[in-house]
N, C-alpha and C positions, 0 to 999 in steps of 0.2 A: 348637278342635273335634276334640278326641282321643277315639278309641274303641278297646276292646278289641278288636274286631274289624270289619272293614268288608267286607262281602259285597258283591260287582258281580254283579249279576245276579238274577233274580227269577222263575223258573222253578221248577219241584219243587224242584230242588237246593238253590237259592239260599232259598227260602222255609222248607225244609225244616230247612237249615242254621240259618236265624235262630230258629228255635222253640228249637232246642236250645241255641243259645249265649244266648238272653235267659234261659230256664230254668236256665242254669247261672249266672245273675247277670253276665254279661258284657256289657257297653255296645257294643249291636251298631248300625250303622249298615249298611242295605241301599242301595246305588244301583240301583234299578229297571229305570231308563230311561223313555223319552216312552213306548213301546210295552212296557210291563212285561206279565209272567206267561208268557212263551214262548211255545212252539209249540202250548199247549192252548187259549190265546186264540183259534187260527182252526181249532179243531176244535166238532164238535156234539156227540154223545153218545158219552162214553166208559164203556165196557162191561166194561173190565180193571183197574181201578183198585180196589183192594180196601175194602171196608166200605159199596159202594153196588149192592147186589143188582138194583135197577132201573136201574143205569148214572146217570151226572151228567153236565149239559153241561160241555165243558170251560171255558170261562169262571168259571163257578159255583164249579167244583172249586177255581180258582186264588183266586178271590174269597174262599172259605172258608179257603185257606191263607194268604192275605195277613193275613185277620180274626184267624186265630188266632195270628200272629207278633206282630200290633200289641198283642193282648191282654196280651201277656208282655212288652211295653216296646219291640219292635223301632221304631227310627226309619226314615223312608222317604224318600228324595230321587226323585222319579220326572222324572229328567232324564238323560240319554246321558253316561257319563263321556267325559274328553277324552283324559286320561294318567294313567299310573300309574309314579309312581317308587319303585323296590325297591332303588335304589342304597346307600340307608341307614337305618338306622331313627330314629325311625318312620316308615314308610312314608306315602306321599304319594299321594293321588288326586285330581285335579282335574276341577271341571267347570266348564268357562270359567274365569272368574276366581276361582272359590272352591275352596279346598284343603282337605281334610278329612286327618286323620292317622288313623294304626290302627297298633295294635302288631302285630297279624297280620290278613292277609286272605285272603279264599276266592275264588277266581276260578270263578264259578258262568254264563259268558255264554253256553252251551249252542252249538248249531250250527243253521246254517240249511240247509233243505232245498234242494238245485241242483233249479228249476222248468224245466218247458221254455220259458217266455216264449212262449207261443203264444195267441192270442187264445181268449177261452173258458175259457182256464185258471184265472184266478185268481179268477174269478166262480164257478168250480164248486168250488174247495177246500171240503170238508165236504160236496159233493151232489153226490157220485160221482166227484171228484180226491181222492186219498190218496196219501201217501207210505209208508204203514204196513199192512201186509198182517197183522201180528199185530193191529194195532188194529182194523181194518175190514173184515177179510174176513169175518165174519159177516153184515154187512150184505148181502152178494153172494150169498147162499145161491141156488143152481138159476140165477145169472145170468150173464152173458156179459162177460167183462172184458178189459182190454187190459194190459199191464206194460210199461213203455219201459225198457230199459236193455241192458248187458250185460256186467255184473260177477257176481261171486259174489251180492251183494246182491240183484241182479233175479231170478236162478236160486232164490234162497232164499225171496222173495216169491212166486215162481211155485208154489214146493212147497207152501206155505202156503195159498195160493187153491186149489189141487187138492182141498182137502178142503172146500171150500164152494162155488165156483162149477160152472156149467154146463161152460164153457170157458174157456180161457185163450189169449189171442194175445200171444206174447211178441215186440215189435219192437225191434229195433235198428239204427241207422242206418249200420253198418259191415256187412263181408260176413264178418266172423268175432267171435265173443264173446271176451272177454277172462277170461271166468271160469276157474276150476279146471275141469280135464278131467274130475273126478268130477261136479261139480255139473253141468256140460254134460251127461253122461251120463244123470242123472237126468231132466233136463229134456226130454232128446231121446225118452226111452225112455217118459215120461208119456203115454197116449194124449189126454188132455184138452189138452194145450198143443200149440200151433201155433207154427210159429217163422216169423217176417218180417224178413228180411234186408235191408240197403240200402234202408231205409224208417224214414220219421219223421212223426210227427205234425204236420200244419201246422193245424190248428185245432179246437177241441171245442165243441160246442153241445148245445145243450136248453132248453127253457123253465125249469122249476125244478129241472133235474137234468140230468146228462149223459144224451144219447139218442143221439149219434154223433157222428162225428170224419171229418177229411179226412186222409188217408195220402197222402204223395208217395213214389215209388219214385225213391231217388237217380241210380238207372243211367237209366232212361227218361225220368223228370220226369213220369210219369203220375201224376195224382191221384184216387184213388177216395173215394167216401163210404161210411163203414160203420156201421152201426147197433151199439151197444155200449150197456152199462149202468154201466159205470165204467173209470175210469184211473187205475192205480199207477204214479207216477213213481217209479224207484229208480235215478238217475243219480249220487247220491251227496249228500254234505252238506258244507257248508263251515263248520268251526268258528270262532268269534268270537273268534280270539286273537291277531290282526295288531298289535293296539295294546299289548302286554305284552311289551317289550323286556328282552332278559336270560333271559327262561324261555324253556326249553327245549321245542322240539315237534318231532313227527316229520314224515315226509316229507310227511304229508298236512296240517298245521298243527294235527293235535290236539296237546295238552298232555302231556308226558311226566310219568308219575306215577313219583316215585322212592322213595319208601317212605311207605307208608300215607296216601296222597291230599297227601302235601308233593312240591311242585314242587322243580327243583334251587335254589330260593333259601328259606332257612331262612325260617320265617314266613310264606311264601307258599304255601297248599294251593289244591287244584282240585276242582271236583265237578260230575258231569254230563256233559252230552253234548259239552262242549268238551273232553273228554278220553277219551270214551266212543264208540267208532267201531265198537262191538259190538252192544250191546243198544237202545241209543235208546230206550228207553221211561221212559216218565213214573215208575213205581214204581222201577225202577231207579237213575233220577236224585234221586229223592228218598232212596232208601236211601243214595246217596253222599253227599248233603247231611248225613245222619245222622252218617255215620262222618267226614265232614271236619270237622264242628263238635265231634265228640269229640275228634279228633285237635289240633285247637286250643285245646280246653279243656287237653288234658295237655299241651302242649307251652308254654302260657302258665306254666301251674304250675310247670313244669321249670325254664323260663327266669326264673322271677322277674318276669315284665314285668307 
């Protein structure tokens, strides 16, 4: 089971990479995972992916990407990989007792949103609970929303939402933000944003969508109920990088890019949210996947693999 390239992950980055590698006549295997498709499989309407003026449902977009990759000859294994051996070539990727060999590998395993883990949150993802203001802010025009977080990303989400929402309540569990001073200044000076420190959401509720939350004051322990239209969670992401031994990571666990989507291991490339701690958009992930695939093609040609 030898492949020119093995792609680990099946979000926009992995599937776009597969479209490009198979069209370049490279024998390609995508290890897509049991829950394939990435974070877009958890979303509803996607309005900011080019080519869909009326928007498209996240799962439908991913189905279309997969069909396109399959059309060009990409092979898929809908299972979770268990180990990657980059110590020698060809590289070996294991799924249980099965091992696949690849001349090159693209890591496109993405990053998972850190959620609050409170009752009602999981059920309302895509129905008032979001982790991406640039993606979903327009759905909350003239509505009241909450943002949870204390870093720069939470501040940035708040500023995006001010262009749409009627009011934004920024909730942080500590007594001070960890965001940069300039971002804090922008938030504090915006009349649409109310700040609530030493507080955390303990429950999210509503029938078909978010309607209210319970908020606990961490100092007084008092719990109040607050009507709200949406909750944006901005407490960070966890890159899915822990299984890749020998690959350089930054302090947050994101894979380091050394040269044009190449990792520190020659022949092992990376694309998408597993290395991108800044944009975290479907379209940028797809772009990273395209670039990584082109780099793989060039590398294979130059190394005569």
